[in-house]
C-alpha positions in Angstrom: -14.2 37.1 34.5 -16.0 39.8 36.6 -14.9 43.5 36.6 -14.5 43.3 40.4 -12.2 40.3 40.0 -10.0 42.2 37.5 -9.8 45.2 39.8 -8.7 43.0 42.7 -6.0 41.4 40.6 -4.5 44.8 39.8 -4.9 46.0 43.3 -2.7 43.1 44.5 0.1 44.3 42.3 0.0 47.6 44.1 -0.1 45.8 47.5 3.2 44.1 46.7 5.0 47.4 46.6 3.6 48.4 50.0 3.9 45.2 51.9 7.4 44.3 50.8 9.1 47.7 50.5 12.2 47.6 52.6 12.5 43.8 52.7 14.0 43.2 49.2 17.3 42.4 50.8 15.8 39.4 52.7 17.7 36.4 51.4 14.5 34.3 51.7 13.0 36.4 48.9 16.0 36.1 46.6 16.1 33.5 43.9 19.1 31.2 43.8 19.8 28.4 41.4 16.9 25.8 41.4 14.9 27.9 43.9 11.1 28.0 43.5 8.2 29.3 45.6 5.0 27.4 46.2 1.6 28.1 47.7 0.1 25.3 49.7 -2.7 24.9 52.2 -1.1 25.6 55.5 -2.9 22.9 57.5 -2.1 20.2 54.9 1.6 21.3 54.9 1.8 21.0 58.7 0.4 17.5 58.6 3.1 16.5 56.1 5.9 18.2 58.0 4.8 16.6 61.3 4.5 13.1 59.8 8.1 12.1 60.5 8.6 10.7 57.0 12.1 9.8 56.1 11.8 11.8 52.8 11.5 15.0 54.9 15.2 14.8 55.8 16.3 16.2 52.5 13.4 18.5 52.0 14.1 22.3 52.3 11.1 24.4 52.9 11.2 28.0 54.2 7.8 29.4 55.2 7.6 33.1 54.3 4.0 34.2 54.6 0.4 33.0 55.0 -2.7 34.5 53.5 -6.3 33.0 53.4 -4.9 29.8 55.0 -2.4 29.4 52.2 1.3 29.3 53.1 3.9 30.9 50.9 7.0 28.7 51.0 10.4 28.8 49.3 11.8 25.4 48.3 13.9 23.8 45.5 12.8 22.5 42.1 14.2 19.1 43.0 12.0 19.0 46.1 8.7 19.4 44.2 8.4 15.7 43.3 9.2 14.8 46.9 6.5 17.1 48.2 4.0 15.9 45.6 4.6 12.3 46.7 4.1 13.2 50.4 0.9 15.2 49.6 -0.4 12.2 47.7 0.4 9.8 50.5 -1.2 11.9 53.2 -4.0 13.8 51.3 -4.7 11.5 48.3 -4.3 14.3 45.7 -2.2 15.3 42.8 0.3 17.8 44.0 -2.0 19.9 46.2 0.2 23.0 45.7 1.1 25.6 43.1 4.6 26.3 42.0 5.8 29.9 41.1 9.0 31.4 39.7 9.0 34.4 42.0 7.9 35.3 45.5 5.5 38.0 44.3 3.8 35.5 42.0 3.4 33.1 45.0 2.0 35.9 47.2 -0.4 36.9 44.5 -1.7 33.4 44.3 -2.2 33.2 48.1 -4.0 36.5 48.1 -6.3 35.3 45.3 -7.0 31.9 46.9 -10.6 31.3 47.7 -12.5 28.1 47.6 -15.7 30.0 47.0 -17.4 30.0 43.6 -16.0 32.4 41.1 -18.4 34.9 39.5 -19.5 33.9 36.0 -21.3 36.0 33.3 -23.0 33.1 31.4 -26.6 32.3 31.2 -26.8 28.5 31.0 -29.5 26.9 28.7 -30.1 23.4 27.4 -31.6 23.8 24.0 -29.2 22.2 21.5 -30.5 18.7 21.9 -30.2 17.5 18.3 -26.5 18.3 18.2 -25.6 17.1 21.7 -27.6 13.9 21.4 -26.0 12.9 18.2 -22.5 13.5 19.5 -23.2 11.7 22.8 -24.5 8.7 20.9 -21.3 8.6 18.8 -19.0 8.1 21.7 -17.1 4.8 21.7 -15.1 2.9 24.4 -12.4 1.4 22.2 -10.6 4.6 21.1 -10.5 5.7 24.7 -8.9 2.4 25.8 -6.4 2.5 23.0 -5.2 6.0 23.8 -4.8 5.1 27.5 -2.7 2.1 26.4 -0.7 4.3 24.1 0.1 6.9 26.7 0.8 4.5 29.5 3.2 2.6 27.3 5.8 5.4 27.9 7.9 4.5 30.9 7.1 7.8 32.4 5.5 11.1 31.2 7.4 13.1 33.9 7.6 16.7 32.8 11.4 16.9 32.7 12.1 13.6 31.1 12.8 12.6 27.5 9.6 10.5 27.6 7.7 13.5 28.8 8.6 15.3 25.6 8.0 12.3 23.4 4.5 11.8 24.9 3.7 15.4 24.3 4.7 15.0 20.7 2.5 11.9 20.5 -0.6 13.8 21.8 0.1 16.6 19.3 0.4 14.0 16.5 -2.9 12.2 17.5 -4.8 15.4 17.7 -3.4 16.7 14.4 -4.3 13.5 12.7 -7.9 13.6 13.9 -8.2 17.3 12.8 -6.7 16.7 9.3 -8.9 18.2 6.7 -10.7 20.7 8.9 -9.5 24.2 8.1 -11.2 25.6 11.2 -9.1 23.4 13.5 -5.4 23.9 14.4 -3.1 22.1 16.8 0.0 23.6 18.4 2.5 23.3 21.2 2.3 25.9 24.0 5.9 26.3 25.1 6.6 27.3 28.7 9.6 29.1 30.1 12.4 26.6 30.5 12.6 27.3 34.2 9.0 26.3 34.5 9.1 23.0 32.5 10.7 21.7 29.3 7.5 19.8 28.5 5.1 21.8 26.2 1.4 21.9 26.7 -0.7 20.9 23.6 -3.7 23.0 22.4 -6.2 22.1 19.8 -8.4 25.1 18.7 -11.7 24.9 16.8 -12.5 28.4 15.6 -16.0 29.6 16.4 -18.3 30.5 13.5 -20.1 33.4 15.1 -18.3 34.4 18.4 -14.7 33.4 17.9 -13.5 35.6 20.8 -15.5 33.6 23.3 -13.6 30.6 24.5 -14.8 27.3 25.9 -11.9 25.2 27.3 -11.6 21.5 28.1 -8.4 20.3 29.6 -6.4 17.7 31.5 -2.8 17.2 32.4 -0.5 14.9 30.4 2.4 14.3 32.8 2.8 11.4 35.2 4.9 10.8 38.3 5.9 8.0 40.6 5.8 9.1 44.3 8.5 6.6 45.3 11.2 8.0 43.0 11.8 10.1 39.9 13.6 7.2 38.2 10.8 4.7 38.6 8.2 3.8 36.0 5.1 6.0 36.1 2.5 4.6 33.6 -0.2 6.9 34.8 -3.0 5.1 33.0 -5.7 6.7 35.2 -3.7 9.7 36.3 -4.0 11.1 33.8 -3.9 9.2 30.5 -7.6 8.6 31.0 -8.3 12.3 31.0 -6.3 12.9 27.9 -7.9 9.9 26.2 -11.3 11.2 27.1 -10.5 14.6 25.5 -9.1 12.8 22.5 -12.3 10.8 22.0 -14.3 14.0 22.3 -12.2 15.5 19.6 -12.7 12.5 17.4 -16.5 12.7 17.7 -16.5 16.4 17.1 -14.5 16.1 14.0 -16.3 13.1 12.5 -19.7 14.6 13.2 -18.8 17.8 11.5 -19.6 19.9 14.6 -19.1 23.6 14.0 -19.2 25.6 17.3 -20.4 29.2 17.4 -17.9 30.0 20.1 -14.2 28.9 19.9 -13.5 25.6 21.6 -10.0 24.7 22.9 -8.7 21.3 24.1 -5.6 21.5 26.3 -3.1 18.8 27.5 -1.4 20.7 30.3 2.3 20.1 31.1 3.8 19.6 34.6 0.6 19.5 36.7 2.2 17.0 39.1 4.8 19.5 40.2 2.6 22.5 41.0 0.2 23.0 38.1 3.0 24.7 36.1 1.5 24.4 32.6 -2.1 25.4 33.4 -0.9 28.3 35.6 1.2 29.7 32.8 -1.6 29.5 30.3 -4.3 30.9 32.6 -2.1 33.8 33.7 -1.4 34.7 30.1 -5.0 34.4 29.0 -5.9 36.8 31.8 -3.1 39.2 30.8 -4.3 39.0 27.1 -7.9 39.7 28.3 -9.2 36.5 26.7 -12.9 36.0 27.1 -13.0 32.5 28.6 -16.7 31.6 29.3 -16.0 28.2 30.8 -13.4 25.6 31.7 -13.9 21.9 32.2 -11.1 19.8 33.8 -10.9 16.0 33.1 -8.4 14.5 35.5 -8.8 10.8 36.3 -11.9 9.3 34.6 -11.4 5.6 34.4 -11.4 4.1 37.9 -14.0 3.8 40.6 -14.4 1.7 43.6 -18.2 2.5 43.6 -19.8 1.4 40.4 -23.0 3.1 41.6 -21.6 6.6 41.2 -20.6 7.9 37.7 -19.4 11.4 38.6 -18.1 13.2 41.7 -18.3 17.0 41.3 -15.6 19.0 43.2 -17.3 21.9 44.9 -14.3 24.0 46.2 -12.2 26.2 43.9 -14.9 25.7 41.2 -17.9 27.6 40.0 -21.2 26.5 41.6 -23.4 27.7 38.7 -21.4 25.8 36.1 -21.3 22.8 38.4 -25.1 22.8 38.5 -25.2 23.2 34.7 -23.1 20.1 34.4 -25.5 18.2 36.7 -28.4 19.4 34.5 -26.5 18.1 31.5 -26.1 14.7 33.1 -29.8 14.6 33.8 -30.6 15.6 30.2 -28.1 13.5 28.3 -27.0 10.7 30.6 -30.3 9.8 32.3 -29.9 7.3 35.1 -26.4 8.4 35.9 -25.6 9.0 39.6 -23.4 11.9 40.8 -22.0 12.9 44.2 -20.0 15.9 45.5 -16.6 16.2 47.2 -13.9 18.7 48.0 -10.2 18.4 47.1 -8.8 21.6 48.7 -6.1 23.9 47.3 -4.3 23.2 44.1 -5.5 19.6 43.6 -5.7 19.9 39.8 -5.5 22.3 36.9 -9.0 23.8 37.3 -7.5 25.6 40.3 -5.2 27.6 38.0 -8.2 29.0 36.1 -10.3 29.5 39.2 -7.5 31.6 40.8 -7.6 34.0 37.8 -11.3 34.4 38.2 -12.4 32.2 35.3 -15.4 29.8 35.6 -14.0 26.3 36.1 -15.4 22.9 37.0 -13.9 19.5 37.9 -16.0 16.3 37.6 -13.9 13.5 39.1 -14.1 9.7 39.1 -14.6 9.2 42.9 -14.5 10.5 46.4 -11.1 11.8 47.4 -11.7 13.0 50.9 -14.5 11.0 52.7 -16.7 13.2 54.9 -16.7 11.8 58.4 -20.2 13.2 58.9 -21.6 11.1 56.0 -22.2 7.6 57.3 -20.5 4.9 55.2 -18.8 7.3 52.8 -15.4 5.9 51.7 -12.7 7.0 49.3 -13.5 5.6 45.9 -10.9 7.3 43.7 -7.8 5.4 42.5 -5.5 4.4 45.4 -2.6 3.4 43.0 -2.0 6.8 41.3 1.6 7.9 41.4 2.8 4.3 41.4 4.0 1.7 39.0 0.6 0.0 39.4 -1.5 2.8 37.9 -2.3 0.7 34.8 -5.4 -0.1 32.9 -5.6 -3.5 34.6 -7.0 -1.6 37.6 -10.0 -0.9 35.4 -10.3 -4.5 34.2 -8.6 -3.6 30.9 -11.5 -1.4 29.6 -12.4 2.3 29.5 -16.1 2.0 30.2 -15.7 4.3 33.2 -14.4 7.1 31.0 -17.3 6.9 28.5 -19.7 9.0 30.6 -17.0 11.7 31.0 -16.6 11.9 27.2 -20.4 12.2 26.8 -20.5 14.9 29.5 -17.7 16.8 27.8 -19.5 16.6 24.4 -22.8 17.8 25.9 -21.0 20.6 27.7 -19.3 21.7 24.4 -22.6 21.5 22.4 -24.6 23.4 24.9 -22.0 26.0 26.0 -20.4 26.7 22.7 -23.7 25.9 20.8 -23.3 25.2 17.1 -24.4 22.4 14.8 -23.4 19.2 13.1 -22.8 19.9 9.5 -23.5 16.3 8.7 -27.0 16.8 10.1 -28.0 19.3 7.5 -26.5 16.9 5.0 -28.6 14.0 6.3 -31.3 15.0 3.8 -28.8 14.6 1.0 -27.2 11.4 2.1 -30.4 9.7 3.1 -29.1 8.2 6.3 -32.2 6.4 7.8 -30.3 4.5 10.6 -28.2 7.3 12.0 -24.8 5.8 11.2 -23.7 8.8 9.0 -23.8 6.7 5.9 -26.1 6.9 2.9 -28.5 4.0 2.8 -29.5 2.3 -0.5 -33.2 3.1 -0.8 -36.0 3.5 -3.3 -39.5 5.0 -3.7 -41.9 2.6 -5.4 -45.1 4.4 -6.7 -48.3 2.4 -7.4 -47.3 -0.6 -5.4 -49.3 -2.9 -3.1 -48.8 -5.6 -0.5 -47.6 -3.6 2.5 -49.7 -2.3 5.3 -49.6 1.5 5.7 -51.5 4.7 6.2 -55.0 4.5 4.8 -55.1 5.2 1.0 -51.3 4.6 0.6 -50.5 3.3 -2.8 -46.7 3.7 -2.8 -43.9 2.0 -1.0 -40.5 2.9 0.4 -37.7 0.3 0.7 -34.5 0.9 2.6 -31.4 -1.2 3.0 -29.8 -0.1 6.3 -26.0 0.2 6.0 -25.6 -0.4 9.8 -26.9 -4.0 9.8 -27.9 -4.7 6.2 -31.5 -5.1 7.3 -34.3 -4.3 4.9 -37.3 -2.1 5.8 -40.4 -1.6 3.7 -43.4 0.6 4.3 -46.5 1.9 2.5 -46.8 5.6 2.6 -48.2 8.1 0.0 -49.4 8.0 -3.5 -47.8 7.8 -6.9 -48.1 11.6 -7.5 -46.4 12.5 -4.2 -42.8 13.9 -4.3 -40.2 12.4 -1.9 -38.8 15.0 0.5 -36.7 12.8 2.8 -35.0 14.7 5.6 -34.5 14.7 9.4 -37.7 16.5 10.5 -37.5 15.3 14.1 -33.9 16.1 14.9 -32.9 12.6 16.0 -30.0 12.3 13.6 -32.0 9.9 11.3 -33.7 10.7 8.0 -37.5 10.5 8.0 -39.5 9.1 5.2 -41.6 12.1 3.9 -43.4 13.4 0.9 -44.9 16.6 -0.5 -48.4 16.3 -2.1 -48.7 18.9 -4.9 -52.5 18.5 -5.2 -53.0 19.9 -1.7 -49.6 21.4 -0.9 -49.4 19.2 2.2 -46.3 17.6 3.8 -46.5 14.1 5.3 -43.7 12.9 7.6 -43.2 9.3 8.9 -41.3 9.6 12.2 -38.1 7.5 12.3 -38.5 7.1 16.0 -41.8 5.1 16.0 -43.2 5.1 12.4 -46.1 7.3 13.4 -46.8 10.2 11.0 -47.8 13.8 11.0 -49.0 16.1 8.3 -49.3 19.9 7.8 -50.0 22.3 4.9 -47.2 24.5 3.6 -47.1 26.0 0.1 -49.4 26.5 -2.7 -50.2 25.1 -6.2 -47.1 25.1 -8.4 -44.6 25.3 -5.6 -41.5 23.1 -5.7 -40.5 21.5 -2.3 -36.9 22.1 -1.2 -36.4 21.3 2.5 -33.2 21.9 4.4 -31.8 22.9 7.8 -31.7 26.6 7.2 -31.5 27.7 10.8 -28.8 25.2 11.9 -30.7 23.5 14.7 -30.2 20.0 13.3 -33.9 19.7 12.3 -35.0 20.0 8.7 -37.2 23.0 7.8 -40.0 22.7 5.3 -39.4 25.0 2.4 -40.8 25.6 -1.1 -39.5 27.5 -4.1 -42.2 29.4 -6.1 -41.0 29.4 -9.7 -43.4 32.1 -10.9 -41.9 34.8 -8.6 -38.5 33.2 -7.9 -39.2 33.3 -4.2 -38.3 30.9 -1.4 -40.7 30.3 1.6 -39.1 28.6 4.6 -40.8 27.5 7.8 -38.0 27.5 10.4 -38.2 24.6 12.9 -36.3 26.6 15.6 -38.9 29.3 16.1 -41.8 28.3 13.7 -41.4 31.6 11.9 -41.8 32.1 8.2 -38.8 33.3 6.2 -39.3 34.7 2.7 -36.2 35.0 0.4 -36.5 36.4 -3.1 -33.8 34.5 -5.1 -34.2 33.2 -8.6 -36.3 33.8 -11.7 -39.1 32.0 -13.5 -37.8 28.7 -14.8 -35.1 28.2 -12.2 -34.9 24.9 -10.3 -34.1 24.9 -6.6 -31.2 23.2 -4.9 -30.2 23.2 -1.3 -26.9 22.5 0.4 -24.4 24.1 2.9 -22.1 25.8 0.4 -20.1 27.8 2.9 -19.6 25.2 5.6 -21.2 27.2 8.4 -23.7 24.5 9.4 -26.6 26.3 7.7 -28.1 25.1 4.5 -28.1 27.8 1.7 -30.7 28.4 -1.0 -29.5 27.9 -4.5 -30.9 27.6 -8.0 -29.9 25.8 -11.2 -30.7 27.8 -14.4 -30.6 25.1 -17.0 -31.4 27.4 -19.9 -28.0 29.1 -19.3 -26.1 26.3 -17.5 -25.7 28.5 -14.4 -25.6 27.7 -10.7 -26.5 30.5 -8.3 -26.0 30.3 -4.5 -27.1 32.6 -1.7 -24.6 31.8 1.0 -25.6 32.6 4.6 -22.1 34.0 5.3 -21.0 36.0 2.2 -24.0 36.5 -0.1 -24.7 35.5 -3.7 -22.2 33.8 -6.0 -22.7 32.3 -9.5 -21.0 29.7 -11.7 -21.3 29.1 -15.4 -20.8 25.3 -15.6 -22.2 22.4 -17.6 -24.3 21.9 -20.7 -27.9 21.0 -21.8 -29.1 17.7 -20.4 -26.8 17.7 -17.3 -28.3 16.6 -14.0 -27.2 18.3 -10.7 -25.2 16.1 -8.3 -24.4 18.6 -5.5 -22.5 17.3 -2.5 -19.4 17.6 -0.5 -17.1 15.8 -3.0 -13.8 17.1 -1.5 -14.7 16.4 2.2 -14.0 20.0 3.4 -17.4 20.5 5.0 -18.6 22.6 2.1 -20.9 21.5 -0.7 -19.5 21.5 -4.2 -21.3 22.4 -7.4 -21.4 19.2 -9.5 -23.4 17.5 -12.2 -23.8 14.1 -13.9 -23.8 14.1 -17.8 -26.0 11.2 -19.0 -24.7 11.4 -22.5 -21.3 10.0 -21.5 -21.9 9.0 -17.9 -19.3 11.4 -16.6 -19.2 13.5 -13.4 -18.0 17.1 -13.2 -17.2 18.8 -9.9 -16.3 22.4 -9.1 -14.1 22.4 -6.0 -15.4 24.7 -3.2 -11.8 25.4 -2.1 -10.6 27.2 -5.2 -13.2 26.9 -8.0 -11.1 24.5 -10.0 -12.9 21.5 -11.4 -12.3 17.8 -12.0 -14.2 15.1 -14.0 -14.3 11.3 -14.1 -16.4 8.6 -15.7 -18.7 6.4 -13.6 -21.8 4.6 -14.9 -23.3 3.6 -18.2 -26.1 4.7 -20.5 -29.5 4.7 -18.8 -28.1 4.8 -15.2 -29.7 7.1 -12.7 -27.2 9.2 -10.7 -27.6 8.6 -6.9 -24.6 10.1 -5.2 -24.2 10.1 -1.4 -21.7 9.4 1.4 -22.0 5.6 1.4 -18.9 5.0 3.5 -19.4 7.7 6.1 -16.1 9.5 5.6 -17.6 12.9 5.0 -17.0 12.9 1.2 -19.7 12.4 -1.4 -19.3 9.2 -3.4 -20.4 8.7 -7.0 -23.1 6.1 -7.4 -25.6 5.0 -10.0 -28.7 2.8 -10.0 -29.0 0.7 -13.1 -32.7 -0.1 -13.9 -31.8 -2.9 -16.3 -30.4 -5.1 -13.6 -31.8 -3.3 -10.5 -28.2 -2.8 -9.2 -26.5 0.0 -7.4 -22.9 0.7 -8.5 -21.1 2.7 -5.8 -17.5 3.9 -5.7 -16.7 4.7 -2.1 -13.9 7.2 -1.5 -12.6 5.0 1.3 -14.5 1.7 0.9 -14.0 1.3 -2.8 -16.3 -0.4 -5.3 -19.4 -2.2 -4.4 -22.4 -3.5 -6.3 -25.7 -3.9 -4.5 -28.8 -5.4 -6.1 -31.8 -3.6 -4.7 -35.0 -2.3 -6.2 -37.6 -3.2 -8.9 -38.8 -1.9 -12.2 -40.3 1.5 -11.9 -38.5 2.4 -8.7 -36.9 5.8 -8.1 -33.6 5.7 -6.2 -34.1 8.1 -3.3 -30.7 9.7 -3.5 -31.6 10.8 -7.0 -34.7 12.6 -5.9 -32.9 15.8 -5.1 -31.2 15.9 -8.6 -32.6 18.4 -11.1 -32.1 18.7 -14.9 
């Protein structure tokens, strides 16, 4: 929020004392039981009051002031739902007013009201494509649909009803379940003053890895209402189960992809939006008072209905930030090519973004359709849901699917990836798990030196064979020679591992692009170097790297800026290993000193750490065995076919048998649950024996005599 905006806020506090001194005895300013003050666009209120509606007979509204075209009105708590219903009927919006507990709060809101763009302090860039693209691609329709059905199954989610509390509990439960196992994610209720609403808001927080004090917020309201009566059913499938379902799917993708944002990201399910934005107002005001550094707010309210299938998004331009709105449009162009967007206004207090905008925070509101057709635009019609606030707001209006919500989830994920930045921890692990088809599962695969019978690059005498886990399809290609060293990793940043090798004779790297099977080559290293690629800069693209045993030095060519990084770490005779040991999304250099059975890591967050573990003849099997987002030191002991793992959480260890004499250890995440699975390839019967942590046992016959199972290629002894 700008300094000028902060000065203005405090100046208004002083203004109260001047303007209203001597009028404190006015009964209109005193609070009686069930009294509440609202701010509402004066012209819209006049249209409602002059409509002659029968519901107006019981409505008590005392107009006290008007500033910036916003009327300050005293009314009763029980009248808020009536007013909300009338505003919907005449202006096709949710509420269209803000409710306040005191007159001074209401006046402050009116004084701060401005449809103009708030002033932001963010430089918007789009340069995190590998992370954003992977998350966008992981979005699924089915979970969104199911969450809409779950929330709309409550008879109502009215903020002051028992079901309103139960539905809030359910959102908390679903978000907590999705976040289970992530120590950097917490879920909590945000309790509001009882006079405001008994319904709590729900907040999921993902702690930032580098700038935790900077907040990126995505929210939507959880409550529903029936404009024909508070006792009637209000399924609210579109308004706004669809918004909460969209946020929930974004959370699922973020968690399952292992996304670690640099800035803190919060997802919010606001309480009591339908009766004056009560929940979001309370939170935004408190965040301002606490001097929280909110760098951006995205509102998702109604995402799953449209009467115009030719338009995917409608960006609300009033009471929002024009620069962030343009950033969102740029994100659509980048990550949702072919999508069509339009613009509209929704006037004062139409959804929770207005609460943040009023406090000077940067906020945007992409909507499902046109709310207020512009008479100057020929043929423009209202395309948002006409059945909101009725018993007919069900998923049937969207033909029983959630396809309309999918683009909103993708936009939310792109927004999160590019504004909070950060990386997918599973991407740096793609090298380790050998995921050639991008489904986050290790693929059974082998390197076959001195083979023939496949077309490939000129002079290729070796073959690569892959069994894709996504469709069980088999791929084979000729690429490289028998003396080449496999260095499979995602060198192009598309979320898929690329077939690649390092040629010791010339210290050259050869990469076969997963996108189109074209290849490129480049020199990096010198005679005697040991290749050890990894994503050391956290951009989702593997960096070529070598370890020079003679000097114990690492040489890394960063893909993010093409700069050389030199790290002295190790001594003569050490063997390099690479993994993300501290869970920050950056691979760390490490060495195994077999002569002393020692593992040494140089973590990017907290420096060097060493372990004395194992015995002569053990083979390294480093991976995330406990599923906490951090690699664990581990090894396979050929003498008894046992596995030994040091937990990253507390340095305790566990061991278990898996395999038989002569087996080649080939661990990976074969079921895609984020935990490394024990696996061996048995040359005698050319069979893989895999023990998935969630999928259980499977035996897969794949390979031939003389093959090297690719997941074993990163193991050292």
